[in-house]
C-alpha positions in Angstrom: -87.3 68.5 110.2 -87.1 68.6 113.8 -87.5 65.8 116.6 -90.6 65.5 118.6 -91.1 64.4 121.8 -94.7 62.5 122.6 -96.1 61.4 125.9 -98.1 58.1 125.3 -101.1 56.9 127.5 -98.9 54.3 129.1 -96.4 57.2 130.5 -93.9 56.7 128.3 -92.3 59.1 125.6 -92.0 58.2 121.7 -89.0 59.9 120.2 -90.1 60.7 116.5 -88.4 62.8 113.4 -91.2 65.2 112.1 -91.6 67.1 108.8 -93.8 69.8 107.9 -95.4 69.1 104.9 -97.8 72.0 103.2 -98.6 72.8 106.7 -99.2 69.5 108.1 -96.9 67.5 110.7 -96.0 64.2 109.2 -93.9 61.4 111.2 -90.8 60.5 109.0 -89.7 58.3 111.2 -89.9 57.0 115.2 -86.3 56.9 116.9 -88.0 54.9 119.8 -89.7 55.3 123.7 -88.6 55.0 126.9 -90.1 56.1 130.5 -86.3 56.5 131.9 -85.4 60.3 131.5 -81.6 59.2 130.6 -82.6 57.1 127.8 -84.9 59.5 126.5 -82.4 62.2 125.9 -80.3 59.6 124.6 -83.1 58.9 121.7 -83.3 63.0 121.7 -79.3 62.9 120.5 -79.9 59.9 118.4 -82.7 61.7 116.7 -81.0 64.7 115.9 -78.1 63.0 114.1 -80.9 60.8 111.8 -82.4 64.1 111.1 -78.6 64.9 109.6 -78.7 62.1 107.5 -82.1 62.2 106.4 -81.8 66.1 105.4 -77.8 67.0 105.2 -77.7 70.7 104.8 -75.1 72.9 102.9 -73.0 73.3 106.0 -72.9 69.4 107.4 -68.9 69.4 106.3 -67.8 72.7 108.2 -66.7 71.8 111.4 -68.2 74.0 114.3 -65.4 74.2 116.5 -65.1 77.7 115.9 -67.4 79.8 118.0 -67.6 82.0 114.9 -69.1 79.7 113.2 -72.4 78.6 115.4 -74.7 80.6 113.5 -74.2 77.9 110.6 -76.6 75.6 112.3 -79.5 76.3 110.1 -82.1 74.0 108.4 -82.9 73.2 105.3 -86.7 75.0 105.9 -84.5 78.0 106.6 -82.7 77.9 103.0 -84.3 79.6 99.9 -83.4 78.9 96.4 -82.7 81.7 94.0 -80.9 80.4 91.6 -84.0 79.8 89.4 -85.1 83.6 89.5 -81.6 84.6 88.9 -81.8 83.0 85.6 -84.8 81.6 84.3 -86.5 84.5 86.5 -84.5 87.4 84.2 -84.8 85.7 80.8 -88.6 85.6 81.6 -88.7 89.2 82.9 -86.6 90.2 79.7 -89.6 88.2 77.4 -92.7 88.6 79.2 -93.5 92.8 80.5 -95.4 92.6 83.7 -97.5 95.4 82.1 -98.9 93.8 78.8 -100.2 90.2 79.7 -102.9 90.5 81.9 -103.4 94.5 82.3 -106.8 96.0 81.3 -108.2 91.5 81.1 -108.1 90.9 84.4 -108.8 93.7 87.2 -106.4 92.1 89.6 -103.4 91.9 87.8 -101.9 89.1 90.6 -101.7 86.6 87.9 -98.2 87.6 86.5 -95.9 86.2 89.3 -98.0 83.0 89.0 -97.8 82.9 85.5 -94.1 83.4 85.7 -93.7 80.6 88.3 -95.9 78.1 86.4 -93.4 78.8 83.3 -90.4 78.1 85.4 -91.7 75.0 87.4 -92.1 73.4 83.9 -88.7 73.9 83.3 -87.5 72.8 86.5 -90.1 70.2 87.2 -91.1 69.0 83.5 -94.5 67.3 84.2 -98.2 68.4 85.3 -98.9 71.9 86.0 -99.8 71.0 89.4 -96.5 70.5 90.3 -96.1 74.5 90.2 -97.6 73.3 94.1 -94.2 71.7 95.0 -92.6 74.1 92.9 -93.7 76.8 95.3 -93.4 75.4 98.5 -89.9 73.7 97.9 -88.4 77.4 96.5 -90.5 80.3 98.0 -91.9 78.3 100.8 -95.5 79.4 99.7 -98.3 77.2 99.1 -100.9 77.3 96.8 -104.2 75.2 95.9 -104.9 73.4 93.0 -108.0 75.0 92.3 -105.7 78.5 92.2 -103.8 76.6 89.4 -106.5 75.8 87.7 -108.2 79.2 87.8 -104.8 80.3 86.0 -104.6 78.0 83.5 -108.4 79.2 82.9 -107.1 82.6 82.1 -104.0 81.5 79.8 -107.1 80.1 77.8 -108.8 83.3 76.8 -107.5 84.5 72.7 -106.4 87.3 74.4 -104.0 86.1 76.7 -102.3 83.6 74.1 -102.2 86.5 71.4 -100.0 88.6 73.7 -97.7 86.0 75.0 -97.3 85.4 71.6 -96.3 88.5 70.5 -93.9 88.8 73.4 -92.2 85.5 72.2 -92.3 86.8 68.4 -90.5 89.9 69.2 -87.9 88.5 71.4 -87.0 85.7 68.8 -87.4 88.6 66.5 -84.5 90.3 68.5 -82.6 87.4 68.3 -81.9 86.8 64.7 -81.9 90.7 63.7 -85.4 91.0 62.7 -84.1 88.9 59.5 -86.9 86.1 59.5 -85.8 83.6 56.0 -86.5 80.3 56.9 -89.6 79.1 59.3 -89.8 75.6 59.9 -93.3 73.5 61.1 -94.1 70.3 62.3 -97.0 68.9 64.5 -96.8 67.1 67.6 -99.7 65.0 69.9 -99.7 65.6 73.3 -102.1 62.6 74.9 -104.4 62.7 77.9 -104.7 59.8 80.8 -108.1 60.4 81.0 -110.6 58.6 78.3 -113.4 60.8 77.9 -113.5 62.8 74.9 -114.5 66.4 74.2 -114.8 69.3 71.4 -110.7 69.2 71.6 -109.5 66.0 73.1 -110.3 63.5 70.8 -109.0 60.5 69.7 -106.7 60.0 66.6 -103.3 59.0 65.2 -100.9 59.4 67.9 -97.2 59.7 67.3 -96.8 58.4 71.1 -98.8 55.0 70.4 -101.1 56.3 72.5 -104.0 54.8 70.3 -106.5 54.6 72.7 -106.1 58.2 74.5 -107.9 61.1 73.5 -105.1 63.9 72.4 -104.7 67.2 71.2 -102.3 68.4 68.2 -99.7 71.5 68.7 -98.3 72.6 65.4 -95.7 74.8 66.2 -93.3 77.5 63.8 -89.8 78.2 64.6 -86.4 80.2 63.0 -83.9 78.4 61.9 -81.9 78.4 65.1 -84.7 76.7 66.9 -86.5 79.7 68.5 -90.3 79.7 68.9 -92.6 81.9 66.3 -96.0 81.2 66.9 -98.2 77.9 67.8 -101.4 76.8 67.1 -103.8 73.9 68.5 -106.0 71.9 67.1 -108.5 68.4 68.2 -106.9 65.1 68.5 -108.5 63.9 65.4 -107.3 66.8 62.5 -105.2 65.5 59.9 -101.7 66.8 60.3 -101.6 68.1 56.6 -104.7 70.1 56.6 -102.9 72.0 59.6 -100.4 73.6 57.9 -102.4 75.9 55.9 -104.4 77.2 58.9 -101.2 78.0 60.8 -99.7 80.0 58.1 -102.4 82.3 57.0 -103.0 83.1 61.0 -99.1 83.6 61.5 -98.9 85.7 58.2 -102.3 87.6 59.3 -101.1 87.9 62.9 -97.6 89.0 62.4 -98.0 91.1 59.2 -94.8 89.6 57.6 -93.3 92.2 55.3 -91.2 89.1 53.7 -92.7 85.5 53.4 -90.1 83.2 54.7 -89.1 80.1 53.0 -91.5 77.3 54.8 -90.0 74.0 55.6 -92.0 71.5 56.5 -91.6 67.3 57.0 -93.8 64.5 54.1 -96.7 65.3 56.1 -97.4 68.5 54.8 -96.5 67.1 51.3 -100.2 67.0 49.9 -101.3 69.1 46.8 -103.3 71.2 48.5 -100.8 72.6 50.2 -98.2 72.7 47.4 -101.2 74.4 45.9 -101.8 77.1 48.5 -97.5 77.8 48.5 -97.2 78.2 44.8 -100.5 80.4 44.2 -99.5 82.9 47.0 -95.5 83.3 46.4 -94.2 81.2 49.2 -91.0 79.1 48.6 -90.7 76.0 50.4 -88.9 73.0 50.9 -91.0 69.8 51.8 -89.6 66.4 53.1 -90.6 63.4 51.0 -90.4 59.7 50.9 -89.0 57.7 48.2 -90.9 54.9 48.4 -94.3 57.3 47.6 -92.6 58.7 44.9 -93.6 57.9 41.2 -92.2 55.1 39.5 -90.2 56.8 36.9 -88.8 58.8 39.7 -87.6 55.7 41.5 -86.0 54.4 38.7 -83.7 57.4 38.4 -82.8 57.3 41.6 -81.9 53.6 41.9 -79.3 54.6 38.9 -77.3 57.5 40.8 -74.2 57.0 42.7 -73.5 58.3 46.4 -69.6 58.5 46.8 -69.9 59.4 50.2 -72.1 62.2 52.6 -71.3 65.0 50.5 -72.6 63.9 47.5 -76.0 65.2 46.2 -77.9 64.8 43.2 -80.6 66.9 41.6 -83.7 65.3 39.7 -86.3 68.2 37.6 -90.1 67.4 38.1 -92.4 68.8 36.1 -96.1 67.9 37.5 -99.5 68.6 37.9 -101.0 69.0 41.2 -105.1 69.2 41.5 -106.6 70.7 44.1 -110.1 72.2 45.7 -111.0 75.4 46.9 -114.4 76.7 47.8 -115.8 73.7 46.2 -114.4 74.0 42.5 -111.6 71.8 41.5 -108.5 73.1 39.7 -105.3 71.8 38.6 -102.0 73.5 38.8 -98.8 73.0 36.9 -95.3 73.4 38.7 -92.1 72.6 38.6 -89.9 71.6 41.4 -86.4 70.0 42.5 -86.1 66.8 44.0 -82.6 67.2 46.0 -81.1 63.7 47.4 -77.9 62.9 49.6 -77.1 60.2 51.7 -76.3 59.9 55.2 -73.9 57.0 56.4 -74.6 57.9 59.9 -78.4 57.5 59.4 -78.2 54.3 57.5 -76.2 52.5 60.4 -78.9 54.0 62.8 -82.0 52.5 60.6 -79.9 49.6 60.6 -79.3 49.2 64.1 -82.9 49.9 64.8 -84.1 47.3 62.1 -82.2 44.6 63.4 -83.3 45.0 66.7 -86.7 45.3 65.8 -86.6 42.2 64.1 -84.9 40.0 67.0 -87.8 41.4 68.9 -90.5 40.1 66.3 -88.6 36.9 66.0 -88.6 36.5 69.6 -92.5 37.4 70.0 -93.3 34.8 67.0 -91.2 31.9 69.0 -92.0 32.7 72.7 -94.9 34.2 73.0 -98.1 32.4 74.0 -100.9 35.0 73.7 -99.9 36.7 70.4 -102.5 38.3 68.7 -102.6 40.3 65.4 -103.0 43.7 67.4 -99.7 43.2 69.3 -97.6 43.1 66.1 -99.9 46.0 64.0 -98.6 48.4 66.6 -95.1 47.7 65.4 -93.5 49.8 62.4 -91.8 46.7 61.6 -94.7 44.5 61.4 -94.8 45.3 57.6 -91.8 42.7 57.6 -94.8 40.2 58.5 -97.1 38.0 56.6 -100.3 37.8 58.4 -103.3 35.4 58.4 -106.3 36.0 60.3 -109.0 33.0 59.8 -109.4 31.0 62.1 -106.2 31.9 64.3 -103.5 34.3 63.9 -100.4 33.2 62.2 -96.9 35.2 62.0 -93.9 34.5 59.8 -91.5 36.9 58.8 -91.3 37.8 55.0 -87.6 37.7 54.1 -88.5 39.4 50.9 -89.9 42.7 52.8 -86.7 42.6 54.9 -84.2 43.2 52.1 -86.5 45.7 50.3 
């Protein structure tokens, strides 16, 4: 920032505080105007003091009495932070080699540094990729157009670039775990777009973020036991997440030529017969989450007879079952043996109880006080299962206490 004297058509002089924003002068604040030279000097002093309030520097608290410290009158525009490069930059350089990502794919290898800045900016400024321009301007005093950022993102979309980045990340992860990949976690998340238009990739589907009317994509990610990334795949937003596991696993196995198949850990969304049959037929050991209410009645009965003394208590139930699946339009059945491992978490029970009680209070308040309540309003709630809903001429709600007790 700096103080500017601006001559007006009336003959007076305006004192303004100016800041350069992406090469353009922007008036931050007007201090005042006058025709008197003494008053103008006073306004200039006020402007300089005001800048210290609006944009303090690292050296404002250092007394300037010693003449040797005069060099400390430095503006923020003259200060370039380097901490991001010293820390995140070194991590990036260790993982991503300048020679391996873009070389031979593009004639001009000028995308590496921009890609590096994009990665670091997403860590420091979680948000839109266009924040890269703010990051470069603030940290590097560089200006960049939105079109340049879009061209970079387009280049990253190429399969060859994606594979090279994944390979670099995979090798770095292996080094961290001493080349001993024993367990791999797999999960899927949804990422929504503010745009309302769909295309081949962005589709409206089940949103884990509750954005039911927004197009989205799905991201399937493999990680190690320690949480380090291994591989990822992107799917269109309407795809059922349970159908992504096999595609992602086959691609992961083929791309990295794993010598030993890791134990696959996934949540209950992956617990379908086709996935289980593939894992069994191809020699994978696996751990899949399960929901008790989705288990057969005979298993539920056994569970109700179990006693959990404390959080360290575990029980196992042996299960013999037959899974039916379809492969290349042919129907098959497979006899398998599984172990159901059950434990109890008092911490999780307290959390679930607290969330349930809060949700019930909100439902009661909506029923009692809302004048424009619609069936859709409450159907979006996970706890709408506790309601009896009638939908004839008008919408009526009442809490079902038996469902709450269940």
